[in-house]
TIKOLRO-880225 format. One record per residue (C-alpha): residue number from 1; x, y, z. Coordinates in Angstrom, 3 decimals, always signed. Example, Ala and Ser with C-alpha at 12.3 -4.5 7.8 and 13.67 -1.06 7.14 Angstrom:
residues 2
@i = 1 | xx = +12.300 | yy = -4.500 | zz = +7.800
@i = 2 | xx = +13.670 | yy = -1.060 | zz = +7.140
END
This chain:
residues 403
@i = 1 | xx = +47.526 | yy = +85.844 | zz = -80.557
@i = 2 | xx = +48.878 | yy = +85.479 | zz = -77.583
@i = 3 | xx = +52.758 | yy = +84.643 | zz = -76.868
@i = 4 | xx = +54.433 | yy = +84.155 | zz = -73.317
@i = 5 | xx = +57.614 | yy = +85.842 | zz = -72.858
@i = 6 | xx = +60.191 | yy = +84.122 | zz = -70.051
@i = 7 | xx = +63.870 | yy = +84.438 | zz = -70.052
@i = 8 | xx = +66.953 | yy = +83.402 | zz = -67.792
@i = 9 | xx = +65.885 | yy = +79.888 | zz = -66.239
@i = 10 | xx = +69.747 | yy = +79.162 | zz = -64.946
@i = 11 | xx = +69.370 | yy = +75.746 | zz = -64.960
@i = 12 | xx = +71.792 | yy = +74.170 | zz = -62.919
@i = 13 | xx = +72.453 | yy = +77.205 | zz = -60.761
@i = 14 | xx = +72.378 | yy = +76.722 | zz = -56.862
@i = 15 | xx = +71.653 | yy = +79.440 | zz = -53.859
@i = 16 | xx = +74.283 | yy = +79.449 | zz = -51.584
@i = 17 | xx = +74.730 | yy = +75.783 | zz = -52.305
@i = 18 | xx = +71.408 | yy = +74.703 | zz = -52.047
@i = 19 | xx = +70.066 | yy = +72.909 | zz = -55.602
@i = 20 | xx = +66.860 | yy = +74.529 | zz = -57.011
@i = 21 | xx = +66.418 | yy = +71.749 | zz = -58.977
@i = 22 | xx = +62.538 | yy = +71.002 | zz = -57.453
@i = 23 | xx = +61.840 | yy = +74.900 | zz = -57.803
@i = 24 | xx = +62.772 | yy = +74.742 | zz = -61.393
@i = 25 | xx = +60.389 | yy = +71.605 | zz = -61.618
@i = 26 | xx = +57.186 | yy = +73.598 | zz = -59.636
@i = 27 | xx = +57.954 | yy = +76.365 | zz = -62.084
@i = 28 | xx = +57.927 | yy = +74.349 | zz = -65.121
@i = 29 | xx = +55.116 | yy = +72.732 | zz = -64.417
@i = 30 | xx = +53.043 | yy = +76.104 | zz = -63.658
@i = 31 | xx = +54.378 | yy = +77.235 | zz = -67.194
@i = 32 | xx = +53.215 | yy = +74.416 | zz = -69.163
@i = 33 | xx = +49.794 | yy = +74.606 | zz = -67.199
@i = 34 | xx = +49.648 | yy = +78.429 | zz = -67.918
@i = 35 | xx = +50.172 | yy = +77.647 | zz = -72.228
@i = 36 | xx = +47.431 | yy = +75.409 | zz = -71.783
@i = 37 | xx = +44.919 | yy = +77.640 | zz = -69.911
@i = 38 | xx = +45.731 | yy = +80.854 | zz = -71.696
@i = 39 | xx = +45.988 | yy = +79.144 | zz = -75.335
@i = 40 | xx = +49.263 | yy = +80.589 | zz = -75.912
@i = 41 | xx = +50.660 | yy = +80.107 | zz = -79.280
@i = 42 | xx = +54.241 | yy = +80.804 | zz = -78.504
@i = 43 | xx = +56.575 | yy = +80.697 | zz = -75.841
@i = 44 | xx = +59.881 | yy = +83.036 | zz = -76.200
@i = 45 | xx = +62.610 | yy = +82.067 | zz = -73.807
@i = 46 | xx = +65.247 | yy = +85.180 | zz = -74.249
@i = 47 | xx = +68.501 | yy = +83.418 | zz = -73.096
@i = 48 | xx = +70.511 | yy = +82.649 | zz = -70.113
@i = 49 | xx = +68.476 | yy = +78.820 | zz = -70.434
@i = 50 | xx = +71.327 | yy = +77.181 | zz = -68.748
@i = 51 | xx = +73.709 | yy = +78.390 | zz = -65.651
@i = 52 | xx = +76.954 | yy = +77.489 | zz = -67.658
@i = 53 | xx = +78.190 | yy = +76.916 | zz = -70.615
@i = 54 | xx = +78.649 | yy = +73.339 | zz = -69.785
@i = 55 | xx = +75.242 | yy = +72.234 | zz = -68.303
@i = 56 | xx = +75.286 | yy = +69.590 | zz = -65.748
@i = 57 | xx = +73.180 | yy = +65.813 | zz = -66.901
@i = 58 | xx = +70.636 | yy = +66.665 | zz = -64.761
@i = 59 | xx = +69.855 | yy = +70.060 | zz = -66.078
@i = 60 | xx = +69.692 | yy = +68.690 | zz = -69.951
@i = 61 | xx = +67.067 | yy = +65.912 | zz = -68.704
@i = 62 | xx = +65.055 | yy = +68.851 | zz = -67.034
@i = 63 | xx = +65.105 | yy = +71.058 | zz = -70.020
@i = 64 | xx = +64.475 | yy = +68.080 | zz = -72.271
@i = 65 | xx = +61.121 | yy = +67.356 | zz = -69.986
@i = 66 | xx = +59.831 | yy = +70.864 | zz = -70.410
@i = 67 | xx = +60.358 | yy = +71.114 | zz = -74.022
@i = 68 | xx = +58.951 | yy = +67.922 | zz = -74.818
@i = 69 | xx = +55.632 | yy = +68.938 | zz = -72.661
@i = 70 | xx = +55.444 | yy = +72.157 | zz = -74.177
@i = 71 | xx = +56.067 | yy = +71.208 | zz = -77.732
@i = 72 | xx = +53.554 | yy = +68.767 | zz = -77.111
@i = 73 | xx = +50.905 | yy = +72.033 | zz = -77.060
@i = 74 | xx = +52.916 | yy = +75.103 | zz = -78.614
@i = 75 | xx = +55.631 | yy = +76.413 | zz = -80.537
@i = 76 | xx = +58.669 | yy = +77.507 | zz = -78.946
@i = 77 | xx = +61.401 | yy = +79.793 | zz = -79.591
@i = 78 | xx = +64.814 | yy = +80.021 | zz = -77.862
@i = 79 | xx = +68.203 | yy = +81.701 | zz = -78.258
@i = 80 | xx = +71.428 | yy = +81.217 | zz = -76.074
@i = 81 | xx = +72.366 | yy = +83.960 | zz = -73.637
@i = 82 | xx = +75.725 | yy = +84.689 | zz = -72.186
@i = 83 | xx = +76.088 | yy = +82.280 | zz = -69.750
@i = 84 | xx = +75.181 | yy = +79.420 | zz = -72.509
@i = 85 | xx = +77.273 | yy = +77.667 | zz = -74.930
@i = 86 | xx = +75.575 | yy = +78.643 | zz = -78.297
@i = 87 | xx = +76.878 | yy = +75.442 | zz = -79.850
@i = 88 | xx = +75.894 | yy = +72.942 | zz = -77.345
@i = 89 | xx = +72.124 | yy = +74.432 | zz = -77.224
@i = 90 | xx = +71.704 | yy = +74.669 | zz = -80.625
@i = 91 | xx = +73.294 | yy = +71.015 | zz = -81.317
@i = 92 | xx = +70.259 | yy = +69.390 | zz = -83.513
@i = 93 | xx = +68.394 | yy = +72.288 | zz = -84.377
@i = 94 | xx = +68.518 | yy = +71.933 | zz = -88.073
@i = 95 | xx = +66.714 | yy = +68.727 | zz = -87.289
@i = 96 | xx = +63.721 | yy = +70.366 | zz = -85.295
@i = 97 | xx = +60.717 | yy = +70.915 | zz = -87.338
@i = 98 | xx = +57.616 | yy = +73.134 | zz = -86.830
@i = 99 | xx = +57.341 | yy = +73.179 | zz = -82.921
@i = 100 | xx = +60.969 | yy = +73.824 | zz = -81.559
@i = 101 | xx = +63.089 | yy = +76.303 | zz = -82.858
@i = 102 | xx = +66.670 | yy = +77.041 | zz = -81.468
@i = 103 | xx = +67.779 | yy = +80.222 | zz = -83.119
@i = 104 | xx = +72.039 | yy = +79.847 | zz = -82.022
@i = 105 | xx = +73.417 | yy = +81.184 | zz = -85.307
@i = 106 | xx = +74.312 | yy = +84.898 | zz = -86.147
@i = 107 | xx = +73.374 | yy = +84.124 | zz = -89.859
@i = 108 | xx = +69.658 | yy = +83.655 | zz = -88.840
@i = 109 | xx = +69.349 | yy = +86.733 | zz = -86.796
@i = 110 | xx = +67.433 | yy = +88.910 | zz = -89.672
@i = 111 | xx = +65.198 | yy = +85.623 | zz = -90.886
@i = 112 | xx = +62.107 | yy = +85.306 | zz = -88.865
@i = 113 | xx = +60.540 | yy = +82.371 | zz = -87.607
@i = 114 | xx = +56.463 | yy = +82.462 | zz = -88.744
@i = 115 | xx = +54.039 | yy = +81.666 | zz = -86.375
@i = 116 | xx = +50.846 | yy = +80.742 | zz = -87.538
@i = 117 | xx = +47.338 | yy = +81.556 | zz = -86.084
@i = 118 | xx = +45.142 | yy = +78.330 | zz = -85.572
@i = 119 | xx = +43.975 | yy = +78.312 | zz = -89.125
@i = 120 | xx = +47.509 | yy = +77.667 | zz = -90.005
@i = 121 | xx = +48.189 | yy = +81.063 | zz = -91.955
@i = 122 | xx = +50.787 | yy = +83.495 | zz = -91.244
@i = 123 | xx = +50.320 | yy = +86.002 | zz = -87.893
@i = 124 | xx = +53.514 | yy = +86.729 | zz = -86.332
@i = 125 | xx = +57.428 | yy = +87.635 | zz = -86.980
@i = 126 | xx = +60.014 | yy = +86.076 | zz = -84.493
@i = 127 | xx = +63.450 | yy = +87.578 | zz = -84.711
@i = 128 | xx = +65.142 | yy = +85.530 | zz = -82.718
@i = 129 | xx = +69.156 | yy = +86.867 | zz = -82.112
@i = 130 | xx = +71.600 | yy = +85.038 | zz = -79.891
@i = 131 | xx = +73.393 | yy = +86.957 | zz = -77.263
@i = 132 | xx = +76.185 | yy = +88.888 | zz = -79.302
@i = 133 | xx = +79.207 | yy = +89.042 | zz = -78.215
@i = 134 | xx = +81.652 | yy = +92.169 | zz = -79.737
@i = 135 | xx = +84.773 | yy = +90.054 | zz = -79.345
@i = 136 | xx = +82.759 | yy = +87.275 | zz = -81.515
@i = 137 | xx = +80.683 | yy = +88.875 | zz = -83.507
@i = 138 | xx = +82.034 | yy = +92.596 | zz = -84.723
@i = 139 | xx = +84.136 | yy = +90.909 | zz = -87.287
@i = 140 | xx = +81.254 | yy = +88.905 | zz = -89.046
@i = 141 | xx = +78.869 | yy = +91.475 | zz = -89.108
@i = 142 | xx = +81.539 | yy = +94.089 | zz = -90.067
@i = 143 | xx = +81.984 | yy = +96.478 | zz = -93.376
@i = 144 | xx = +83.712 | yy = +95.031 | zz = -96.539
@i = 145 | xx = +85.924 | yy = +97.788 | zz = -98.134
@i = 146 | xx = +86.854 | yy = +98.153 | zz = -101.596
@i = 147 | xx = +89.656 | yy = +96.525 | zz = -101.725
@i = 148 | xx = +87.874 | yy = +93.245 | zz = -100.184
@i = 149 | xx = +88.985 | yy = +93.774 | zz = -96.259
@i = 150 | xx = +86.650 | yy = +93.333 | zz = -93.588
@i = 151 | xx = +86.450 | yy = +96.327 | zz = -91.295
@i = 152 | xx = +85.312 | yy = +94.881 | zz = -87.915
@i = 153 | xx = +82.505 | yy = +97.223 | zz = -86.262
@i = 154 | xx = +83.449 | yy = +98.874 | zz = -82.567
@i = 155 | xx = +84.045 | yy = +96.977 | zz = -80.029
@i = 156 | xx = +80.717 | yy = +97.246 | zz = -78.137
@i = 157 | xx = +77.169 | yy = +95.877 | zz = -77.616
@i = 158 | xx = +75.973 | yy = +99.087 | zz = -78.908
@i = 159 | xx = +77.649 | yy = +98.684 | zz = -82.506
@i = 160 | xx = +76.715 | yy = +94.948 | zz = -82.593
@i = 161 | xx = +73.442 | yy = +95.025 | zz = -82.102
@i = 162 | xx = +72.455 | yy = +98.158 | zz = -83.772
@i = 163 | xx = +74.351 | yy = +96.097 | zz = -87.429
@i = 164 | xx = +71.829 | yy = +93.660 | zz = -86.681
@i = 165 | xx = +68.502 | yy = +95.561 | zz = -86.006
@i = 166 | xx = +69.561 | yy = +97.427 | zz = -89.241
@i = 167 | xx = +69.374 | yy = +93.776 | zz = -91.281
@i = 168 | xx = +66.290 | yy = +93.053 | zz = -89.307
@i = 169 | xx = +64.489 | yy = +96.051 | zz = -90.559
@i = 170 | xx = +65.647 | yy = +95.832 | zz = -93.573
@i = 171 | xx = +64.096 | yy = +92.097 | zz = -93.825
@i = 172 | xx = +60.961 | yy = +93.613 | zz = -91.835
@i = 173 | xx = +60.262 | yy = +96.382 | zz = -94.492
@i = 174 | xx = +60.341 | yy = +94.096 | zz = -97.082
@i = 175 | xx = +58.133 | yy = +91.467 | zz = -95.947
@i = 176 | xx = +55.803 | yy = +93.938 | zz = -94.764
@i = 177 | xx = +55.817 | yy = +95.464 | zz = -98.123
@i = 178 | xx = +54.991 | yy = +91.939 | zz = -100.357
@i = 179 | xx = +52.119 | yy = +91.366 | zz = -97.297
@i = 180 | xx = +48.126 | yy = +92.305 | zz = -98.076
@i = 181 | xx = +48.177 | yy = +93.327 | zz = -94.446
@i = 182 | xx = +50.440 | yy = +94.218 | zz = -91.672
@i = 183 | xx = +51.519 | yy = +91.261 | zz = -89.616
@i = 184 | xx = +53.092 | yy = +92.185 | zz = -85.939
@i = 185 | xx = +56.476 | yy = +91.561 | zz = -85.113
@i = 186 | xx = +58.556 | yy = +90.846 | zz = -82.177
@i = 187 | xx = +62.428 | yy = +90.178 | zz = -81.688
@i = 188 | xx = +63.894 | yy = +88.273 | zz = -79.041
@i = 189 | xx = +67.194 | yy = +89.249 | zz = -77.404
@i = 190 | xx = +69.575 | yy = +88.606 | zz = -74.831
@i = 191 | xx = +71.309 | yy = +92.270 | zz = -74.163
@i = 192 | xx = +71.473 | yy = +94.960 | zz = -71.045
@i = 193 | xx = +69.574 | yy = +98.055 | zz = -72.106
@i = 194 | xx = +70.874 | yy = +101.168 | zz = -70.706
@i = 195 | xx = +68.328 | yy = +102.012 | zz = -67.482
@i = 196 | xx = +67.606 | yy = +98.612 | zz = -66.772
@i = 197 | xx = +67.711 | yy = +98.163 | zz = -63.175
@i = 198 | xx = +70.403 | yy = +95.002 | zz = -61.889
@i = 199 | xx = +70.739 | yy = +92.854 | zz = -58.894
@i = 200 | xx = +73.415 | yy = +90.576 | zz = -57.702
@i = 201 | xx = +72.552 | yy = +87.693 | zz = -59.329
@i = 202 | xx = +73.690 | yy = +88.645 | zz = -62.681
@i = 203 | xx = +77.245 | yy = +87.861 | zz = -63.430
@i = 204 | xx = +79.187 | yy = +89.361 | zz = -65.931
@i = 205 | xx = +76.648 | yy = +92.057 | zz = -66.309
@i = 206 | xx = +79.243 | yy = +94.619 | zz = -67.357
@i = 207 | xx = +82.590 | yy = +93.857 | zz = -69.070
@i = 208 | xx = +84.918 | yy = +97.174 | zz = -69.432
@i = 209 | xx = +81.971 | yy = +99.192 | zz = -70.342
@i = 210 | xx = +80.720 | yy = +97.558 | zz = -73.310
@i = 211 | xx = +78.467 | yy = +95.523 | zz = -72.742
@i = 212 | xx = +75.426 | yy = +98.256 | zz = -72.689
@i = 213 | xx = +72.494 | yy = +99.101 | zz = -75.406
@i = 214 | xx = +70.688 | yy = +102.331 | zz = -75.643
@i = 215 | xx = +67.179 | yy = +101.646 | zz = -76.069
@i = 216 | xx = +67.146 | yy = +103.515 | zz = -79.293
@i = 217 | xx = +68.990 | yy = +101.389 | zz = -80.837
@i = 218 | xx = +65.882 | yy = +98.923 | zz = -80.929
@i = 219 | xx = +63.909 | yy = +101.889 | zz = -82.751
@i = 220 | xx = +65.292 | yy = +103.458 | zz = -85.677
@i = 221 | xx = +64.018 | yy = +104.431 | zz = -89.311
@i = 222 | xx = +61.997 | yy = +101.970 | zz = -90.954
@i = 223 | xx = +59.434 | yy = +99.458 | zz = -90.182
@i = 224 | xx = +58.941 | yy = +99.155 | zz = -86.457
@i = 225 | xx = +59.004 | yy = +96.320 | zz = -84.292
@i = 226 | xx = +55.848 | yy = +95.583 | zz = -82.222
@i = 227 | xx = +57.769 | yy = +94.184 | zz = -79.146
@i = 228 | xx = +61.128 | yy = +93.359 | zz = -77.653
@i = 229 | xx = +61.533 | yy = +90.338 | zz = -75.920
@i = 230 | xx = +64.720 | yy = +90.670 | zz = -73.416
@i = 231 | xx = +66.292 | yy = +88.886 | zz = -71.063
@i = 232 | xx = +69.512 | yy = +89.143 | zz = -69.224
@i = 233 | xx = +68.039 | yy = +90.901 | zz = -66.178
@i = 234 | xx = +66.524 | yy = +89.259 | zz = -63.829
@i = 235 | xx = +64.227 | yy = +91.820 | zz = -62.471
@i = 236 | xx = +60.693 | yy = +92.050 | zz = -64.390
@i = 237 | xx = +60.425 | yy = +95.392 | zz = -66.133
@i = 238 | xx = +59.679 | yy = +97.676 | zz = -68.719
@i = 239 | xx = +62.835 | yy = +99.636 | zz = -70.059
@i = 240 | xx = +62.798 | yy = +102.982 | zz = -72.426
@i = 241 | xx = +59.774 | yy = +105.102 | zz = -72.866
@i = 242 | xx = +56.481 | yy = +104.240 | zz = -72.095
@i = 243 | xx = +55.084 | yy = +105.666 | zz = -75.378
@i = 244 | xx = +56.080 | yy = +107.002 | zz = -78.466
@i = 245 | xx = +57.479 | yy = +105.675 | zz = -81.709
@i = 246 | xx = +59.025 | yy = +102.462 | zz = -81.193
@i = 247 | xx = +58.699 | yy = +98.811 | zz = -79.628
@i = 248 | xx = +57.488 | yy = +97.951 | zz = -76.465
@i = 249 | xx = +60.765 | yy = +96.657 | zz = -74.677
@i = 250 | xx = +60.386 | yy = +94.459 | zz = -71.574
@i = 251 | xx = +62.411 | yy = +91.833 | zz = -69.603
@i = 252 | xx = +60.241 | yy = +89.291 | zz = -68.268
@i = 253 | xx = +62.859 | yy = +88.641 | zz = -65.555
@i = 254 | xx = +64.191 | yy = +85.247 | zz = -64.115
@i = 255 | xx = +61.382 | yy = +82.835 | zz = -62.563
@i = 256 | xx = +63.291 | yy = +82.150 | zz = -59.824
@i = 257 | xx = +65.289 | yy = +84.732 | zz = -57.179
@i = 258 | xx = +68.919 | yy = +83.847 | zz = -57.311
@i = 259 | xx = +70.003 | yy = +86.450 | zz = -54.568
@i = 260 | xx = +68.681 | yy = +88.318 | zz = -51.493
@i = 261 | xx = +68.541 | yy = +91.124 | zz = -53.652
@i = 262 | xx = +65.616 | yy = +89.580 | zz = -55.787
@i = 263 | xx = +63.853 | yy = +89.102 | zz = -52.050
@i = 264 | xx = +61.294 | yy = +91.528 | zz = -52.769
@i = 265 | xx = +60.919 | yy = +90.667 | zz = -56.886
@i = 266 | xx = +57.400 | yy = +89.945 | zz = -58.042
@i = 267 | xx = +58.893 | yy = +86.998 | zz = -60.191
@i = 268 | xx = +56.391 | yy = +86.392 | zz = -63.536
@i = 269 | xx = +56.237 | yy = +85.437 | zz = -67.366
@i = 270 | xx = +55.003 | yy = +88.203 | zz = -69.575
@i = 271 | xx = +51.835 | yy = +87.492 | zz = -71.650
@i = 272 | xx = +51.598 | yy = +89.378 | zz = -74.460
@i = 273 | xx = +48.583 | yy = +90.011 | zz = -76.999
@i = 274 | xx = +48.585 | yy = +91.152 | zz = -80.495
@i = 275 | xx = +45.184 | yy = +92.169 | zz = -82.114
@i = 276 | xx = +44.412 | yy = +93.786 | zz = -85.626
@i = 277 | xx = +45.957 | yy = +97.331 | zz = -84.682
@i = 278 | xx = +50.142 | yy = +98.037 | zz = -84.386
@i = 279 | xx = +51.764 | yy = +97.047 | zz = -80.769
@i = 280 | xx = +50.683 | yy = +95.433 | zz = -77.911
@i = 281 | xx = +46.845 | yy = +95.237 | zz = -77.020
@i = 282 | xx = +47.014 | yy = +93.271 | zz = -73.695
@i = 283 | xx = +49.864 | yy = +92.366 | zz = -71.534
@i = 284 | xx = +49.732 | yy = +90.781 | zz = -68.335
@i = 285 | xx = +52.019 | yy = +89.235 | zz = -65.696
@i = 286 | xx = +51.881 | yy = +85.487 | zz = -64.754
@i = 287 | xx = +52.967 | yy = +85.419 | zz = -61.334
@i = 288 | xx = +55.490 | yy = +82.281 | zz = -60.871
@i = 289 | xx = +55.285 | yy = +79.922 | zz = -58.137
@i = 290 | xx = +57.381 | yy = +80.677 | zz = -55.029
@i = 291 | xx = +58.302 | yy = +77.294 | zz = -53.504
@i = 292 | xx = +60.477 | yy = +78.562 | zz = -50.422
@i = 293 | xx = +60.469 | yy = +82.856 | zz = -49.529
@i = 294 | xx = +63.545 | yy = +84.764 | zz = -49.580
@i = 295 | xx = +63.459 | yy = +87.535 | zz = -46.479
@i = 296 | xx = +65.904 | yy = +88.954 | zz = -44.348
@i = 297 | xx = +66.210 | yy = +88.640 | zz = -39.747
@i = 298 | xx = +67.547 | yy = +92.064 | zz = -38.044
@i = 299 | xx = +67.987 | yy = +92.430 | zz = -34.792
@i = 300 | xx = +69.805 | yy = +91.519 | zz = -31.764
@i = 301 | xx = +69.720 | yy = +87.958 | zz = -31.002
@i = 302 | xx = +67.290 | yy = +87.940 | zz = -28.632
@i = 303 | xx = +64.599 | yy = +89.272 | zz = -30.708
@i = 304 | xx = +65.934 | yy = +86.954 | zz = -33.703
@i = 305 | xx = +65.356 | yy = +84.092 | zz = -31.496
@i = 306 | xx = +62.135 | yy = +85.303 | zz = -30.191
@i = 307 | xx = +58.536 | yy = +85.097 | zz = -31.179
@i = 308 | xx = +58.744 | yy = +88.286 | zz = -33.763
@i = 309 | xx = +60.326 | yy = +86.428 | zz = -36.628
@i = 310 | xx = +58.295 | yy = +83.044 | zz = -36.231
@i = 311 | xx = +56.432 | yy = +83.538 | zz = -39.806
@i = 312 | xx = +60.037 | yy = +83.959 | zz = -41.381
@i = 313 | xx = +61.243 | yy = +80.160 | zz = -39.709
@i = 314 | xx = +60.744 | yy = +78.268 | zz = -43.106
@i = 315 | xx = +62.169 | yy = +80.868 | zz = -45.143
@i = 316 | xx = +65.334 | yy = +80.818 | zz = -46.896
@i = 317 | xx = +66.628 | yy = +83.657 | zz = -44.866
@i = 318 | xx = +69.590 | yy = +86.370 | zz = -44.234
@i = 319 | xx = +69.678 | yy = +86.912 | zz = -40.689
@i = 320 | xx = +71.610 | yy = +89.949 | zz = -39.321
@i = 321 | xx = +72.097 | yy = +89.749 | zz = -35.812
@i = 322 | xx = +73.264 | yy = +93.388 | zz = -34.594
@i = 323 | xx = +74.549 | yy = +94.141 | zz = -30.900
@i = 324 | xx = +77.393 | yy = +95.121 | zz = -28.664
@i = 325 | xx = +79.543 | yy = +92.212 | zz = -29.097
@i = 326 | xx = +79.511 | yy = +89.206 | zz = -31.192
@i = 327 | xx = +77.426 | yy = +86.390 | zz = -29.387
@i = 328 | xx = +79.195 | yy = +83.016 | zz = -28.989
@i = 329 | xx = +78.166 | yy = +80.378 | zz = -31.430
@i = 330 | xx = +76.231 | yy = +82.875 | zz = -33.548
@i = 331 | xx = +75.684 | yy = +80.477 | zz = -36.159
@i = 332 | xx = +75.013 | yy = +77.210 | zz = -34.587
@i = 333 | xx = +72.059 | yy = +78.990 | zz = -32.273
@i = 334 | xx = +70.667 | yy = +81.243 | zz = -35.232
@i = 335 | xx = +70.579 | yy = +77.589 | zz = -37.664
@i = 336 | xx = +68.672 | yy = +75.970 | zz = -34.706
@i = 337 | xx = +65.798 | yy = +78.743 | zz = -34.789
@i = 338 | xx = +66.110 | yy = +79.149 | zz = -38.897
@i = 339 | xx = +67.008 | yy = +75.712 | zz = -40.026
@i = 340 | xx = +67.137 | yy = +77.064 | zz = -44.065
@i = 341 | xx = +69.391 | yy = +80.584 | zz = -43.094
@i = 342 | xx = +71.836 | yy = +80.902 | zz = -45.889
@i = 343 | xx = +73.503 | yy = +83.646 | zz = -44.725
@i = 344 | xx = +74.230 | yy = +84.801 | zz = -40.767
@i = 345 | xx = +75.929 | yy = +88.096 | zz = -40.459
@i = 346 | xx = +76.661 | yy = +89.907 | zz = -37.367
@i = 347 | xx = +76.832 | yy = +93.889 | zz = -37.164
@i = 348 | xx = +78.279 | yy = +96.057 | zz = -33.919
@i = 349 | xx = +75.960 | yy = +98.653 | zz = -33.210
@i = 350 | xx = +76.349 | yy = +101.690 | zz = -34.203
@i = 351 | xx = +78.838 | yy = +99.833 | zz = -36.782
@i = 352 | xx = +78.568 | yy = +100.386 | zz = -40.711
@i = 353 | xx = +75.794 | yy = +98.505 | zz = -42.697
@i = 354 | xx = +78.059 | yy = +96.483 | zz = -44.840
@i = 355 | xx = +77.022 | yy = +92.862 | zz = -45.642
@i = 356 | xx = +79.676 | yy = +90.418 | zz = -47.613
@i = 357 | xx = +78.858 | yy = +89.935 | zz = -50.920
@i = 358 | xx = +78.659 | yy = +91.899 | zz = -54.524
@i = 359 | xx = +76.618 | yy = +94.865 | zz = -54.442
@i = 360 | xx = +75.146 | yy = +95.984 | zz = -58.071
@i = 361 | xx = +77.365 | yy = +99.215 | zz = -58.442
@i = 362 | xx = +80.374 | yy = +96.868 | zz = -58.636
@i = 363 | xx = +78.813 | yy = +94.404 | zz = -61.184
@i = 364 | xx = +81.476 | yy = +95.380 | zz = -63.458
@i = 365 | xx = +84.285 | yy = +92.737 | zz = -62.450
@i = 366 | xx = +87.263 | yy = +94.340 | zz = -63.868
@i = 367 | xx = +86.470 | yy = +97.377 | zz = -60.788
@i = 368 | xx = +86.235 | yy = +94.696 | zz = -58.414
@i = 369 | xx = +89.551 | yy = +93.720 | zz = -59.615
@i = 370 | xx = +91.028 | yy = +97.002 | zz = -59.611
@i = 371 | xx = +89.368 | yy = +97.641 | zz = -56.483
@i = 372 | xx = +91.598 | yy = +94.614 | zz = -54.979
@i = 373 | xx = +94.519 | yy = +95.814 | zz = -56.844
@i = 374 | xx = +94.637 | yy = +99.320 | zz = -55.061
@i = 375 | xx = +94.221 | yy = +97.747 | zz = -51.600
@i = 376 | xx = +96.835 | yy = +95.495 | zz = -51.632
@i = 377 | xx = +99.336 | yy = +98.081 | zz = -53.275
@i = 378 | xx = +97.989 | yy = +101.068 | zz = -51.603
@i = 379 | xx = +97.871 | yy = +102.660 | zz = -55.362
@i = 380 | xx = +95.358 | yy = +102.348 | zz = -58.054
@i = 381 | xx = +96.581 | yy = +99.967 | zz = -60.980
@i = 382 | xx = +98.173 | yy = +102.012 | zz = -63.794
@i = 383 | xx = +96.734 | yy = +102.119 | zz = -67.354
@i = 384 | xx = +99.638 | yy = +99.030 | zz = -68.616
@i = 385 | xx = +98.079 | yy = +96.847 | zz = -65.447
@i = 386 | xx = +94.657 | yy = +97.412 | zz = -66.283
@i = 387 | xx = +95.117 | yy = +96.292 | zz = -69.923
@i = 388 | xx = +96.952 | yy = +93.070 | zz = -68.486
@i = 389 | xx = +94.017 | yy = +92.635 | zz = -65.996
@i = 390 | xx = +91.199 | yy = +93.166 | zz = -68.774
@i = 391 | xx = +92.861 | yy = +90.473 | zz = -71.093
@i = 392 | xx = +93.310 | yy = +88.136 | zz = -68.515
@i = 393 | xx = +89.712 | yy = +88.339 | zz = -67.456
@i = 394 | xx = +88.482 | yy = +88.262 | zz = -71.154
@i = 395 | xx = +90.741 | yy = +84.988 | zz = -71.660
@i = 396 | xx = +88.705 | yy = +83.456 | zz = -68.898
@i = 397 | xx = +85.745 | yy = +84.333 | zz = -70.508
@i = 398 | xx = +86.508 | yy = +83.220 | zz = -73.907
@i = 399 | xx = +87.756 | yy = +79.804 | zz = -72.325
@i = 400 | xx = +84.334 | yy = +79.533 | zz = -70.581
@i = 401 | xx = +82.317 | yy = +80.131 | zz = -73.738
@i = 402 | xx = +83.864 | yy = +77.756 | zz = -75.638
@i = 403 | xx = +83.548 | yy = +74.524 | zz = -73.853
END
């Protein structure tokens, strides 16, 4: 039984204004070929299929095309991420049969999708969990007290994810007790697991500290999952302990680079094989195609325009020119040599190396807003102001998610 884990396609995303539709199409050609060549039984897409809740017509057409091609040769399981509209992505999911499963409803999270073997028998259980926004799920997942009042869970991803995991473990224990043989089971989830390495392109990765989940939440008492297919972080990586009890947790990462912080990533999909014994029998990273590299060019203007960087002329580049004073017509001269330059910066010799743009440690938008308030008012925001800013920001997020 072979499963291909991918995530964070972000259809409709641009890179400094450059349309990435052709790069996405090249990845989808590669994905279909890999599924066919490796005889993959199911493709798991762990959220952020689109880059925004209201995708463009072109993005919808691109998704429809790849799903038609994939479902002709395998099964596909999709869950929405925080960038998707669960309602829009899940439209018509009740009508889909056999080859395509879009799990966008929280009510279905603890009911697995059965992936059969070549003979049609039960072979693998997949628990597909949509993105768990604490504000919209903690009431639904809350407990009911003696007088029938629903007590919401704590406002955190840890709380809502732990409750879903409790339900999954109960269901899995029941199924394994009723099964004549132990079947492997995995979960598809879109979460920020503590310890994961972030990059600049992950927008809204942390919001007021409520968005992280300890890796231990996916273990716990009861029957264990064999693998957790994660989405949310764009760098391929394993999180949690390398050995010991509990499932293997892994991010497949995005198939394309969406920022210069990812220029050294090796983009891939994760091919997982399950055998007769518990756990993952084999794991392979299948390298994704690179339509155009991202790289950085750094030096004084003479070096930048000289032959030293000839191999990078066709790249999408970030150019940093150093020197005592800013050269005249800097951008024009650089773009004449590097027609695909996406960023051009000047850094004074001896100055502090500080490029514009988001830094990973400021990925929490509320922290960025707080620094702005401090800069313009010459004092930190007080508790009342921080509360107002948080309410305003979360209202914007809620509005985007409902569109």
